[in-house]
N, CA, C and O of each residue as an XYZ file, in Angstrom:
816
protein
N      50.321     99.929     92.122
C      50.600     98.816     93.024
C      50.443     99.274     94.468
O      50.980    100.312     94.852
N      49.713     98.511     95.266
C      49.496     98.828     96.667
C      50.607     98.212     97.522
O      51.065     97.102     97.253
N      51.025     98.931     98.531
C      52.064     98.426     99.431
C      51.416     97.686    100.599
O      50.378     98.103    101.113
N      52.045     96.577    101.012
C      51.499     95.712    102.052
C      52.478     95.601    103.212
O      53.665     95.339    103.015
N      51.968     95.804    104.423
C      52.735     95.598    105.650
C      52.204     94.353    106.335
O      51.034     94.308    106.715
N      53.047     93.339    106.499
C      52.659     92.138    107.240
C      53.205     92.234    108.654
O      54.418     92.233    108.862
N      52.306     92.316    109.621
C      52.680     92.292    111.030
C      52.624     90.831    111.473
O      51.553     90.300    111.769
N      53.777     90.202    111.512
C      53.868     88.777    111.806
C      54.098     88.583    113.304
O      55.006     89.181    113.881
N      53.272     87.743    113.927
C      53.390     87.541    115.374
C      53.228     86.064    115.706
O      52.127     85.516    115.643
N      54.335     85.434    116.057
C      54.301     84.023    116.468
C      55.314     83.844    117.604
O      56.521     83.889    117.366
N      54.834     83.643    118.831
C      55.736     83.569    119.980
C      56.496     82.250    120.107
O      57.396     82.133    120.938
N      56.139     81.254    119.285
C      56.814     79.948    119.357
C      57.106     79.458    117.942
O      56.700     78.361    117.559
N      57.797     80.263    117.187
C      58.004     79.979    115.767
C      58.789     78.690    115.537
O      58.632     78.029    114.511
N      59.634     78.343    116.504
C      60.429     77.119    116.360
C      59.546     75.864    116.329
O      59.993     74.802    115.897
N      58.305     75.985    116.783
C      57.397     74.843    116.770
C      56.368     74.932    115.634
O      55.462     74.104    115.544
N      56.513     75.913    114.797
C      55.541     76.129    113.727
C      55.906     75.349    112.466
O      57.074     75.266    112.086
N      54.893     74.784    111.833
C      55.076     74.215    110.495
C      54.424     75.108    109.447
O      55.006     75.385    108.398
N      53.205     75.554    109.748
C      52.419     76.250    108.733
C      52.793     77.726    108.620
O      53.001     78.228    107.515
N      52.879     78.421    109.746
C      53.213     79.846    109.678
C      54.598     80.085    109.086
O      54.814     81.082    108.397
N      55.517     79.196    109.345
C      56.851     79.313    108.742
C      56.748     79.272    107.224
O      57.404     80.046    106.526
N      55.930     78.376    106.727
C      55.784     78.239    105.271
C      55.014     79.416    104.679
O      55.357     79.896    103.599
N      53.987     79.883    105.366
C      53.265     81.070    104.897
C      54.192     82.277    104.855
O      54.172     83.055    103.901
N      54.996     82.421    105.888
C      55.935     83.543    105.944
C      56.924     83.489    104.785
O      57.229     84.509    104.166
N      57.415     82.298    104.502
C      58.363     82.151    103.400
C      57.740     82.535    102.067
O      58.415     83.074    101.190
N      56.457     82.256    101.921
C      55.758     82.587    100.674
C      55.548     84.089    100.519
O      55.342     84.580     99.409
N      55.600     84.813    101.627
C      55.302     86.249    101.601
C      56.542     87.135    101.613
O      56.521     88.236    101.061
N      57.607     86.673    102.229
C      58.773     87.515    102.501
C      59.375     88.171    101.277
O      59.764     89.338    101.326
N      59.458     87.434    100.172
C      60.192     87.936     99.010
C      59.306     88.619     97.978
O      59.768     88.947     96.885
N      58.055     88.832     98.308
C      57.153     89.467     97.348
C      57.460     90.955     97.201
O      57.510     91.660     98.209
N      57.667     91.455     95.990
C      57.811     92.895     95.797
C      56.576     93.624     96.306
O      55.449     93.177     96.093
N      56.789     94.731     96.969
C      55.677     95.515     97.497
C      55.234     95.106     98.875
O      54.320     95.709     99.437
N      55.877     94.069     99.445
C      55.516     93.574    100.770
C      56.645     93.836    101.764
O      57.805     93.520    101.498
N      56.295     94.413    102.906
C      57.232     94.576    104.029
C      56.849     93.562    105.091
O      55.750     93.620    105.643
N      57.754     92.632    105.379
C      57.494     91.587    106.364
C      58.123     92.014    107.684
O      59.342     92.149    107.787
N      57.275     92.226    108.701
C      57.704     92.808    109.973
C      57.416     91.819    111.097
O      56.266     91.666    111.508
N      58.447     91.152    111.596
C      58.312     90.130    112.636
C      58.292     90.812    114.005
O      59.330     91.251    114.499
N      57.123     90.896    114.607
C      56.978     91.646    115.856
C      57.718     91.000    117.023
O      58.339     91.705    117.818
N      57.663     89.677    117.142
C      58.349     89.023    118.268
C      59.863     89.081    118.113
O      60.587     89.115    119.108
N      60.338     89.092    116.897
C      61.775     89.262    116.673
C      62.199     90.686    116.991
O      63.253     90.910    117.586
N      61.383     91.635    116.598
C      61.710     93.050    116.806
C      61.538     93.469    118.264
O      62.317     94.269    118.782
N      60.507     92.919    118.928
C      60.188     93.355    120.287
C      60.074     92.163    121.242
O      58.989     91.885    121.752
N      61.175     91.464    121.487
C      61.098     90.294    122.379
C      60.725     90.657    123.809
O      60.230     89.809    124.553
N      60.957     91.906    124.203
C      60.612     92.367    125.549
C      59.347     93.222    125.563
O      59.035     93.862    126.567
N      58.613     93.229    124.435
C      57.349     93.987    124.320
C      57.574     95.500    124.438
O      56.636     96.238    124.742
N      58.781     95.961    124.207
C      59.098     97.391    124.284
C      58.904     97.988    122.892
O      59.859     98.152    122.132
N      57.665     98.305    122.578
C      57.297     98.688    121.215
C      57.669    100.138    120.913
O      57.388    101.043    121.700
N      58.298    100.339    119.775
C      58.642    101.673    119.289
C      57.411    102.226    118.568
O      57.207    101.964    117.383
N      56.614    102.975    119.280
C      55.327    103.438    118.754
C      55.514    104.323    117.523
O      54.815    104.154    116.524
N      56.445    105.255    117.592
C      56.654    106.160    116.458
C      57.042    105.381    115.200
O      56.552    105.673    114.109
N      57.915    104.398    115.353
C      58.341    103.574    114.212
C      57.165    102.785    113.643
O      57.014    102.695    112.425
N      56.332    102.213    114.513
C      55.182    101.444    114.044
C      54.178    102.329    113.318
O      53.591    101.921    112.316
N      53.987    103.525    113.822
C      53.066    104.439    113.153
C      53.603    104.872    111.789
O      52.837    105.032    110.839
N      54.908    105.058    111.696
C      55.509    105.390    110.403
C      55.293    104.261    109.389
O      54.982    104.508    108.224
N      55.463    103.024    109.853
C      55.243    101.884    108.966
C      53.792    101.828    108.488
O      53.528    101.590    107.310
N      52.872    102.044    109.395
C      51.458    102.029    109.018
C      51.140    103.131    108.018
O      50.422    102.906    107.044
N      51.667    104.302    108.257
C      51.382    105.429    107.371
C      51.929    105.207    105.964
O      51.370    105.721    104.996
N      53.014    104.448    105.841
C      53.672    104.277    104.548
C      53.190    103.050    103.765
O      53.736    102.735    102.708
N      52.168    102.360    104.284
C      51.626    101.202    103.586
C      50.119    101.341    103.409
O      49.446    102.008    104.195
N      49.606    100.708    102.375
C      48.184    100.784    102.056
C      47.370     99.679    102.722
O      46.206     99.875    103.074
N      47.997     98.514    102.891
C      47.308     97.325    103.388
C      48.075     96.762    104.569
O      49.297     96.624    104.510
N      47.360     96.433    105.650
C      47.965     95.876    106.855
C      47.447     94.453    107.045
O      46.242     94.234    107.167
N      48.362     93.496    107.071
C      48.015     92.097    107.292
C      48.575     91.670    108.642
O      49.779     91.766    108.877
N      47.715     91.207    109.515
C      48.160     90.624    110.782
C      48.218     89.114    110.613
O      47.182     88.452    110.546
N      49.415     88.574    110.546
C      49.585     87.129    110.369
C      49.971     86.509    111.708
O      50.940     86.929    112.340
N      49.204     85.506    112.133
C      49.412     84.962    113.473
C      48.667     83.643    113.654
O      47.724     83.362    112.913
N      49.072     82.838    114.617
C      48.244     81.693    115.010
C      47.047     82.191    115.805
O      47.093     83.261    116.410
N      45.983     81.410    115.797
C      44.749     81.767    116.499
C      44.871     81.266    117.936
O      44.653     80.086    118.211
N      45.220     82.174    118.850
C      45.441     81.824    120.258
C      44.218     82.172    121.084
O      43.836     83.339    121.170
N      43.596     81.165    121.695
C      42.435     81.392    122.558
C      41.423     82.331    121.916
O      40.977     83.309    122.517
N      41.073     82.001    120.671
C      40.045     82.735    119.923
C      40.453     84.178    119.638
O      39.596     85.039    119.438
N      41.732     84.440    119.618
C      42.206     85.803    119.401
C      43.632     85.758    118.845
O      43.994     84.841    118.108
N      44.414     86.737    119.201
C      45.784     86.881    118.705
C      46.800     86.598    119.802
O      46.442     86.604    120.980
N      48.048     86.352    119.449
C      49.102     86.334    120.459
C      49.166     87.674    121.197
O      48.731     88.702    120.677
N      49.709     87.647    122.403
C      49.662     88.815    123.299
C      50.322     90.052    122.711
O      49.871     91.168    122.971
N      51.368     89.883    121.933
C      52.092     91.052    121.433
C      51.240     91.888    120.481
O      51.405     93.106    120.415
N      50.335     91.250    119.747
C      49.460     92.033    118.873
C      48.527     92.915    119.704
O      48.292     94.071    119.350
N      48.001     92.386    120.791
C      47.148     93.205    121.653
C      47.938     94.367    122.244
O      47.438     95.491    122.301
N      49.163     94.107    122.682
C      50.016     95.189    123.200
C      50.284     96.220    122.113
O      50.264     97.424    122.367
N      50.531     95.741    120.911
C      50.771     96.627    119.771
C      49.544     97.515    119.529
O      49.673     98.726    119.348
N      48.377     96.915    119.528
C      47.141     97.692    119.347
C      46.999     98.765    120.430
O      46.728     99.929    120.133
N      47.187     98.357    121.686
C      46.978     99.268    122.808
C      47.894    100.487    122.734
O      47.496    101.592    123.104
N      49.115    100.283    122.258
C      50.093    101.367    122.254
C      50.121    102.151    120.947
O      50.258    103.374    120.966
N      49.994    101.475    119.829
C      50.202    102.122    118.530
C      48.961    102.850    118.030
O      49.068    103.929    117.449
N      47.794    102.273    118.250
C      46.563    102.865    117.718
C      46.036    103.936    118.668
O      45.029    103.750    119.351
N      46.733    105.039    118.688
C      46.452    106.097    119.660
C      45.262    106.960    119.252
O      45.023    107.208    118.071
N      44.524    107.408    120.265
C      43.450    108.369    120.046
C      44.045    109.655    119.475
O      45.087    110.128    119.931
N      43.377    110.204    118.485
C      43.872    111.413    117.846
C      44.828    111.127    116.704
O      45.177    112.026    115.939
N      45.248    109.882    116.588
C      46.081    109.464    115.455
C      45.355    108.413    114.621
O      45.177    108.584    113.415
N      44.937    107.329    115.266
C      44.249    106.250    114.543
C      42.731    106.406    114.554
O      42.054    105.907    113.656
N      42.204    107.073    115.534
C      40.745    107.227    115.666
C      40.466    108.440    116.529
O      41.388    109.056    117.063
N      39.194    108.784    116.667
C      38.821    109.929    117.482
C      39.056    111.247    116.754
O      39.293    111.272    115.547
N      38.986    112.331    117.502
C      39.129    113.662    116.925
C      40.476    113.810    116.226
O      41.526    113.743    116.865
N      40.441    114.010    114.920
C      41.663    114.173    114.141
C      42.407    112.882    113.859
O      43.465    112.910    113.230
N      41.878    111.746    114.309
C      42.584    110.480    114.130
C      42.256    109.809    112.822
O      41.428    108.898    112.780
N      42.889    110.243    111.757
C      42.566    109.740    110.426
C      43.769    109.099    109.721
O      43.736    108.910    108.505
N      44.820    108.767    110.459
C      46.049    108.259    109.827
C      45.834    106.961    109.065
O      46.556    106.683    108.107
N      44.855    106.159    109.474
C      44.628    104.849    108.849
C      43.409    104.825    107.944
O      43.110    103.799    107.332
N      42.712    105.930    107.853
C      41.479    105.985    107.063
C      41.754    105.619    105.609
O      42.691    106.124    104.990
N      40.918    104.728    105.077
C      41.043    104.327    103.689
C      41.988    103.160    103.450
O      42.059    102.645    102.335
N      42.714    102.735    104.474
C      43.598    101.586    104.337
C      42.801    100.287    104.526
O      41.622    100.316    104.880
N      43.453     99.171    104.286
C      42.804     97.860    104.373
C      43.474     97.026    105.448
O      44.689     97.098    105.631
N      42.677     96.229    106.164
C      43.215     95.315    107.163
C      42.725     93.900    106.902
O      41.576     93.678    106.521
N      43.629     92.947    107.117
C      43.326     91.531    106.927
C      44.026     90.724    108.010
O      45.192     90.973    108.315
N      43.324     89.760    108.592
C      43.956     88.770    109.469
C      44.259     87.521    108.648
O      43.382     86.999    107.958
N      45.492     87.045    108.722
C      45.881     85.780    108.097
C      46.310     84.869    109.232
O      47.321     85.124    109.885
N      45.558     83.818    109.471
C      45.811     83.049    110.693
C      45.734     81.556    110.467
O      45.195     81.072    109.472
N      46.294     80.846    111.430
C      46.258     79.394    111.435
C      45.512     78.919    112.665
O      45.631     79.502    113.743
N      44.735     77.845    112.493
C      43.964     77.289    113.597
C      44.135     75.775    113.615
O      44.083     75.127    112.569
N      44.337     75.222    114.789
C      44.536     73.787    114.901
C      43.282     72.988    114.615
O      43.363     71.884    114.074
N      42.125     73.525    114.968
C      40.861     72.792    114.792
C      40.383     72.872    113.348
O      40.692     73.833    112.643
N      39.631     71.868    112.905
C      39.073     71.908    111.547
C      37.982     72.964    111.433
O      37.471     73.452    112.441
N      37.632     73.309    110.208
C      36.663     74.382    109.988
C      35.310     74.071    110.601
O      34.632     74.976    111.086
N      34.902     72.798    110.589
C      33.580     72.458    111.119
C      33.474     72.686    112.622
O      32.367     72.702    113.159
N      34.589     72.862    113.309
C      34.554     73.177    114.746
C      34.142     74.620    114.993
O      33.760     74.980    116.107
N      34.219     75.446    113.955
C      33.901     76.868    114.101
C      32.578     77.187    113.399
O      32.562     77.756    112.308
N      31.487     76.814    114.036
C      30.148     77.116    113.527
C      29.162     76.932    114.675
O      29.548     76.504    115.762
N      27.914     77.249    114.442
C      26.909     77.212    115.506
C      26.816     75.830    116.174
O      26.626     75.731    117.386
N      26.950     74.784    115.381
C      26.835     73.441    115.951
C      28.201     72.813    116.248
O      28.270     71.668    116.695
N      29.260     73.537    116.009
C      30.598     73.043    116.311
C      30.974     73.320    117.754
O      30.279     74.055    118.456
N      32.076     72.732    118.194
C      32.432     72.866    119.603
C      32.861     74.277    119.993
O      32.854     74.622    121.175
N      33.233     75.093    119.012
C      33.617     76.470    119.332
C      32.493     77.481    119.151
O      32.660     78.655    119.483
N      31.339     77.037    118.624
C      30.071     77.768    118.643
C      30.008     78.997    117.736
O      28.913     79.468    117.428
N      31.111     79.510    117.318
C      31.148     80.706    116.474
C      32.116     80.479    115.324
O      33.012     79.639    115.410
N      31.929     81.233    114.246
C      32.916     81.208    113.173
C      34.145     81.997    113.634
O      34.072     82.799    114.565
N      35.251     81.757    112.974
C      36.463     82.520    113.295
C      36.228     84.009    113.049
O      36.673     84.850    113.831
N      35.537     84.328    111.973
C      35.279     85.746    111.699
C      34.480     86.386    112.827
O      34.755     87.523    113.210
N      33.499     85.673    113.363
C      32.737     86.210    114.492
C      33.631     86.407    115.712
O      33.489     87.399    116.427
N      34.535     85.489    115.953
C      35.433     85.609    117.098
C      36.449     86.734    116.918
O      37.005     87.241    117.892
N      36.682     87.115    115.675
C      37.589     88.232    115.387
C      36.868     89.582    115.387
O      37.449     90.589    114.982
N      35.622     89.616    115.832
C      34.845     90.859    115.814
C      35.553     92.047    116.460
O      35.451     93.152    115.928
N      36.272     91.880    117.587
C      36.977     93.047    118.149
C      38.005     93.647    117.190
O      38.183     94.864    117.154
N      38.681     92.798    116.417
C      39.651     93.311    115.450
C      38.953     93.967    114.262
O      39.400     94.997    113.759
N      37.859     93.365    113.823
C      37.095     93.968    112.724
C      36.556     95.328    113.137
O      36.612     96.279    112.357
N      36.034     95.432    114.358
C      35.506     96.711    114.821
C      36.625     97.736    115.024
O      36.428     98.927    114.781
N      37.795     97.276    115.468
C      38.943     98.179    115.596
C      39.295     98.777    114.247
O      39.522     99.982    114.136
N      39.342     97.928    113.211
C      39.639     98.421    111.874
C      38.598     99.434    111.418
O      38.941    100.483    110.873
N      37.328     99.120    111.642
C      36.258    100.028    111.228
C      36.315    101.346    111.985
O      36.078    102.408    111.409
N      36.631    101.282    113.288
C      36.760    102.502    114.084
C      37.859    103.406    113.526
O      37.767    104.632    113.593
N      38.892    102.782    112.980
C      40.018    103.538    112.415
C      39.783    103.927    110.961
O      40.672    104.478    110.311
N      38.580    103.641    110.447
C      38.258    104.029    109.075
C      38.851    103.113    108.028
O      38.999    103.503    106.870
N      39.196    101.887    108.426
C      39.811    100.938    107.512
C      38.766     99.993    106.921
O      37.692     99.797    107.491
N      39.096     99.421    105.785
C      38.277     98.393    105.157
C      38.768     97.047    105.681
O      39.938     96.708    105.505
N      37.885     96.270    106.325
C      38.278     94.989    106.900
C      37.834     93.855    105.981
O      36.657     93.739    105.641
N      38.791     93.023    105.586
C      38.490     91.892    104.720
C      38.239     90.632    105.540
O      38.732     90.530    106.663
N      37.490     89.677    105.014
C      37.343     88.391    105.704
C      38.731     87.780    105.940
O      39.633     87.985    105.127
N      38.913     87.053    107.007
C      40.241     86.515    107.316
C      40.662     85.402    106.360
O      39.832     84.650    105.849
N      41.957     85.319    106.134
C      42.565     84.183    105.440
C      42.880     83.160    106.524
O      43.658     83.448    107.433
N      42.290     81.975    106.443
C      42.414     80.997    107.532
C      42.914     79.661    107.003
O      42.404     79.137    106.013
N      43.911     79.124    107.677
C      44.345     77.749    107.433
C      43.892     76.926    108.635
O      44.393     77.103    109.746
N      42.939     76.025    108.402
C      42.383     75.199    109.474
C      43.130     73.863    109.580
O      43.870     73.464    108.681
N      42.907     73.194    110.705
C      43.381     71.820    110.926
C      44.881     71.678    110.714
O      45.341     70.728    110.080
N      45.631     72.619    111.244
C      47.072     72.642    110.974
C      47.802     71.407    111.495
O      48.853     71.045    110.966
N      47.266     70.763    112.512
C      47.957     69.603    113.088
C      47.935     68.383    112.170
O      48.757     67.478    112.312
N      47.005     68.364    111.241
C      46.853     67.181    110.392
C      47.283     67.414    108.944
O      47.177     66.507    108.118
N      47.760     68.599    108.630
C      48.159     68.896    107.249
C      49.478     68.217    106.906
O      50.398     68.169    107.722
N      49.556     67.693    105.683
C      50.851     67.176    105.234
C      51.574     68.264    104.433
O      51.046     69.361    104.250
N      52.767     67.957    103.964
C      53.601     68.965    103.304
C      52.926     69.541    102.064
O      53.028     70.741    101.805
N      52.242     68.701    101.298
C      51.588     69.203    100.087
C      50.417     70.120    100.423
O      50.171     71.100     99.719
N      49.691     69.803    101.502
C      48.606     70.679    101.954
C      49.157     72.051    102.338
O      48.600     73.082    101.961
N      50.248     72.050    103.086
C      50.846     73.304    103.544
C      51.336     74.123    102.352
O      51.144     75.338    102.306
N      51.962     73.459    101.397
C      52.422     74.166    100.195
C      51.246     74.795     99.445
O      51.363     75.900     98.917
N      50.132     74.100     99.401
C      48.947     74.631     98.709
C      48.428     75.883     99.416
O      48.094     76.874     98.767
N      48.363     75.836    100.726
C      47.904     77.010    101.480
C      48.883     78.177    101.334
O      48.469     79.332    101.243
N      50.177     77.870    101.312
C      51.168     78.927    101.132
C      51.025     79.577     99.761
O      51.149     80.795     99.631
N      50.766     78.772     98.747
C      50.553     79.321     97.399
C      49.299     80.190     97.361
O      49.285     81.234     96.710
N      48.251     79.761     98.057
C      47.029     80.563     98.128
C      47.289     81.896     98.831
O      46.787     82.936     98.402
N      48.063     81.864     99.898
C      48.381     83.090    100.636
C      49.149     84.063     99.748
O      48.857     85.258     99.712
N      50.117     83.538     99.045
C      50.889     84.386     98.136
C      49.983     84.976     97.058
O      50.112     86.144     96.689
N      49.071     84.151     96.564
C      48.137     84.620     95.541
C      47.250     85.750     96.063
O      46.986     86.718     95.349
N      46.792     85.625     97.307
C      45.982     86.680     97.918
C      46.795     87.966     98.057
O      46.307     89.048     97.730
N      48.010     87.854     98.531
C      48.863     89.040     98.696
C      49.133     89.706     97.347
O      49.102     90.932     97.242
N      49.393     88.916     96.336
C      49.607     89.482     95.006
C      48.341     90.168     94.498
O      48.410     91.235     93.888
N      47.182     89.553     94.752
C      45.927     90.156     94.319
C      45.634     91.472     95.018
O      45.134     92.416     94.406
N      45.949     91.528     96.307
C      45.778     92.774     97.053
C      46.762     93.833     96.566
O      46.396     94.988     96.345
N      47.999     93.423     96.407
C      49.026     94.364     95.940
C      48.670     94.950     94.578
O      48.838     96.146     94.341
N      48.179     94.095     93.691
C      47.906     94.523     92.321
C      46.503     95.097     92.140
O      46.142     95.538     91.049
N      45.715     95.089     93.214
C      44.387     95.690     93.156
C      43.377     94.916     92.348
O      42.431     95.502     91.823
N      43.556     93.578     92.229
C      42.643     92.788     91.406
C      41.733     91.886     92.240
O      40.883     91.195     91.680
N      41.891     91.879     93.554
C      41.002     91.071     94.391
C      39.624     91.723     94.437
O      39.502     92.910     94.738
N      38.593     90.948     94.140
C      37.216     91.441     94.101
C      36.659     91.483     95.523
O      36.181     90.471     96.036
N      36.721     92.629     96.145
C      36.299     92.772     97.538
C      34.796     92.565     97.711
O      34.359     91.988     98.707
N      34.018     93.024     96.764
C      32.570     92.856     96.872
C      32.178     91.380     96.856
O      31.210     90.983     97.504
N      32.923     90.580     96.125
C      32.587     89.164     96.001
C      32.819     88.392     97.292
O      32.233     87.329     97.501
N      33.673     88.927     98.156
C      34.037     88.180     99.374
C      33.641     88.889    100.663
O      33.932     88.389    101.750
N      32.995     90.024    100.569
C      32.778     90.854    101.756
C      32.022     90.143    102.868
O      32.223     90.455    104.042
N      31.161     89.200    102.526
C      30.368     88.487    103.533
C      30.899     87.080    103.811
O      30.269     86.312    104.537
N      32.036     86.746    103.246
C      32.582     85.397    103.404
C      33.071     85.158    104.832
O      33.520     86.080    105.513
N      32.974     83.910    105.268
C      33.500     83.531    106.575
C      35.017     83.566    106.553
O      35.655     83.972    107.524
N      35.590     83.133    105.428
C      37.044     83.226    105.259
C      37.351     83.568    103.812
O      36.662     83.114    102.899
N      38.365     84.355    103.612
C      38.705     84.874    102.292
C      39.080     83.768    101.320
O      38.781     83.854    100.129
N      39.735     82.727    101.825
C      40.250     81.684    100.957
C      39.311     80.485    100.831
O      39.752     79.383    100.507
N      38.034     80.694    101.084
C      37.071     79.607    100.890
C      36.980     79.224     99.419
O      36.860     78.043     99.091
N      37.034     80.209     98.538
C      37.007     79.968     97.097
C      37.700     81.145     96.419
O      37.063     82.140     96.074
N      39.000     81.020     96.236
C      39.767     82.142     95.699
C      39.430     82.440     94.235
O      39.682     83.548     93.761
N      38.873     81.480     93.524
C      38.512     81.729     92.138
C      37.374     82.738     92.027
O      37.187     83.360     90.981
N      36.611     82.900     93.114
C      35.560     83.920     93.155
C      36.168     85.301     93.350
O      35.678     86.284     92.795
N      37.229     85.375     94.133
C      37.798     86.663     94.515
C      38.877     87.150     93.565
O      39.102     88.354     93.453
N      39.542     86.240     92.885
C      40.690     86.599     92.068
C      40.500     86.142     90.630
O      39.886     85.103     90.385
N      41.027     86.914     89.669
C      40.919     86.497     88.278
C      41.755     85.248     88.029
O      42.753     85.003     88.707
N      41.334     84.476     87.059
C      42.065     83.253     86.720
C      43.440     83.597     86.173
O      43.610     84.590     85.466
N      44.419     82.765     86.507
C      45.759     82.937     85.962
C      45.796     82.375     84.547
O      44.865     81.697     84.112
N      46.878     82.664     83.837
C      47.011     82.147     82.488
C      47.037     80.631     82.480
O      46.521     79.990     81.565
N      47.661     80.056     83.535
C      47.709     78.612     83.646
C      46.331     78.017     83.902
O      46.043     76.888     83.506
N      45.447     78.830     84.599
C      44.138     78.330     84.943
C      43.156     78.474     83.807
O      41.994     78.093     83.944
């Protein structure tokens, strides 16, 4: 069983509908450590040694966050700048993260069709996440296509529950080592068709 660290970052959680539900679906999973960065570091005073210990003790790192201005909330960038040190995460002797896996799990207000060449945002979400993908690769990590919940402003309760169940299913598949990485490596988003990436359940 692989251990999963979820770095959760939402600066306005009291206004969230979708991330709250995704978080609830993940918190109680065996093998998952749910780490709320804004709760832990409200003043951005990051304990670098503690964060590095958490990274070293987990196999898979999930950054769960809303998609803010085509990127992450500010605390994730601060976390990257301080925690991913030269000589530890990358560069000469920096192999602490080599062989681990990274995944972005995010929510976006706009529908999926807004994120394409002819859409108003001109790029896919995965393309806009290129700096994070390259950061993972620089650190010797395997970067998976992002798990994305689109059109969050228009989702009803049943839609949100469905996405939360999908998120939990992805985390379980990663934890148990049954997610087919080759099948999704070129996907725009990991959850476009989970039946391709994950084996069918007994119910299915």
